[in-house]
N, C-alpha and C positions, 0 to 999 in steps of 0.2 A: 780549493780552485788555486791554479797556479799559472805560469806564462804558457804551461802546455795546454793549459783551459782558459784561454783569455776572455775577459768580460766582454761581454758583447752590448749589454744597458746597464744602468744603474743598479738593477736589482742584484745583479752578478757580481758588480764592484761590492756592493754593500754583503753578499754572503762572503766573497774572498775577505773582506776586513774583519768580519764578525767569526772568522774561522782560525784568525791570528790568536796566539798564546797571551793570554793576560795573568797577572799576579790575582788570585782569588780573594784578597781583602783591597780590593779597589778604593773603598770610600774613604782610607786615610789619604789617598793620593786627591780624591776629590776636595776634600776638606780644607787641602792645604792649597789647591789651585788657584783661587782668588783672593787669597790671603798673601801671596808673595809680592814682594817690592818688584820685581821684575815684571809681573803683569799689571802692575799698578803705572809702572813707567810706559808699558805698550798700551794701555789703553787710552793714553794722553794725546796721542800723535796726531790727534785733530783730522786733517783732510785724508788719512789713509785710510782705505777700507780694510780694515784687519779682523780676523776671526780665528774661534780656536776651535778644533774638530776634537771630540771624544772618540776613539778608536773602539773601545769597548762596548759602546753604546750606537756608533754608526752614526752621531749626530752633533749637531753643532752646538756648542754649548754658551758661546760668545758671537755678537756679529757687531763690528763697530758702527757707531751712529753715522758715520760718513759715507756709509753705503747708500743712504740717501741721496747726498750732493752726486756720488758716482754713476750710479743706475736709477735711482728714484725710487727703490723700494722701501718697506718699511723694515728695519733690521730685526724687530721683534717678531715678524712673521716669515722670516728668511730661514729658511730648511735647508740641508745638502742638497735634497732631493730638486728642491726649486733652483739653486745655483747650478744645477746639469740641466735642468729643463729648460732654463734661457741662455744656454749654449747654441750657436747657430748650429741647425740641423746637419750641415754640411760639418762640423767639426766634431759633435757631439760623440761619438764611439771613438773617435782617435784621441780625445781628451780622457776618456774612460778607461782606454788602453792604455795612455802615456801615464796616468794616475795609477793603475794596477802595478806598470812596470816598474815606476820609480819606487813604490812601496817596497818591491821585491828586490830590488838592487841594493837599496839602504840597507834593508836587513841581510841581505847576503853578506853586504862588505862588514858588518858588525860594527859600523859607526854609527850607531843610534845615541851618541853623546849629544845633548840637546844643542841645536843649531850648529852643528859641526859640519852637517851635510844639508844642500837645499836643492828641490828640485824646481825648475825652473819652465813654464809650459807655457806659450803663447796660442791665443784663439780668439775668437770673436763672440762677443755676449750681447744680450739684449736689452736694452734700457726699457723702462716701465713704458715709455713713448713710443716703441715699437722700433727704435733704429738701433743699428749694431754699430759697437764700437770695438777696437783691439784693444784686447788686455793681456797683461803679465801676471801669471799667478806664481808666486814665489811660497814653495811650502817647507817647513824645515821640522824637524822632531822637537818635542818642546819640553815631554814630562814621559819618562820610563820608569817601569816598575825597578823591584831590587834585581830581577832578571836581565834587565836590559830591554824588556820589551815595549813598544811603542804604546803608550796610553794617551798621549796630546800631541797633536800637530798645531802647527801655527801657520797661518796663512796671511798672504798682502796679495790684494789684487788692483794692480794699476793699469790706468788707461795709458797703453802706448802707441794710440792712433796717430799721431804725430812723428811717431820715432818710425813703426814698422807697421803700415798697411798691407793688406793682403789677404791671402787666404790660406796660407801655408801653416800647419800645427807643426810645433818642434818642441821636444824635450829635452833639457839640457840638465845633467846632475853636475853640481858644483862642490867641490870640497873633496872630493874622493881622493885616498893616499894610497888604498889597493887597488889591483886590477886596472894598471895604468892606461890600457886600453880605453876605458870610460871617460878619462881626463878630458874635458875639452868640449864633451857633449856628445849627446845621442839623439840622433834627429830621427823621429817617428813618420814614417810615410806610409799612410794607411789610406788606400783608396777605395777598398771595400766596405759593403756595410749600408750605404746609401741607397744605393740602386740594385734592382736586381738583375739576374742574369739577362732576363730577356730585356729588361730597359737598357742596359748596357749594351748589348746587340742593336738595338734600334737607334739609339744615340751615336753608335758608330756608324750605321747606314745613313743616318740625318747628315753625318759631317763628310760622307762621299758624295753627298748632292742628291738623294734620293728622296722623292716625295711619299707621302702618307700610302698611296694607292701600291706604288711600286714595292715599298717595305710589307706591306700587307700581302703582296702576291710572292716575294721572296721567302717570308717566314711562315706562309700558310695560314695567316690569321686575317681576320677581318679589317677592314680599314677603320671603323669603329674603334675596336680593339687597339691599334695602333695610336689614335688618338687620344683615348684614355691614357695610354701608359705615357704620353707626351705630356698631358696635364698632370699625371701622379709625379712625374719628374721635377715639374716647375714646381709643383708644391712643397715636395719634399726639402728641395732646395731653395724654396723661397725667393724664386727667381720670378721675372715677369715675363718673358717672352724667350723663342729657340735661341737667337743670339747670343742672350745672357747664358743659356744652356748650355750651348756649344763653348763659349769661352770658361764657363766652370767647369766643362767637361775637360777640357784641356789642360787647365791650371792644375787638376788633381788627377791628371795622368791616366783617365779614363778612357780617352781617344788621344 
């Protein structure tokens, strides 16, 4: 799976990662991973939510204890799937696609030296209490095999609610020396994926001031079907009313 076949969900992203090449003798790298002085230094950063991701297994091998302070979750129970499940529904597909794109850009650049290039993505994530905060996820290559294939990535998740409120998901690649057009960042603007085509039609008609009965007549569907679509859109985007839905849709370029 490549950018010609972009990931649409977490399972697609896992499949993409598992298709990457790896040194057949992986255990030699795993044995050394947590014996490294560099890892020892990183693991005592205290308030930082740090994690290490194993590409060959497509799973987390370390989650910092401070995830409990930041999000409220037990670090022993955190999985990569869980980290994607708690992303705001409106941001999730964008973050999945940004994650895939960042891996491909770094691999294609050939700059897989540990910590040379980092991918920065900002989005919203749900705390255990149910509220959302804006976070910045910074990831970098942490270990490679002899062929330069990525084995482990290092990630740090930081609360940036006080710096960057809002709903825009952005990807920035930092440290590239090749492909100058990529230096300075790449913005991911993805507005598809959360609403169906019919729902997009309905929200645009609502924005024009049409009532449910009028929309039903225009689209040759029942008023009950229109109401069901409206309820589904509120649920998908975790919104409370039509006013919030209209604001959300404007911010995401849907209307």
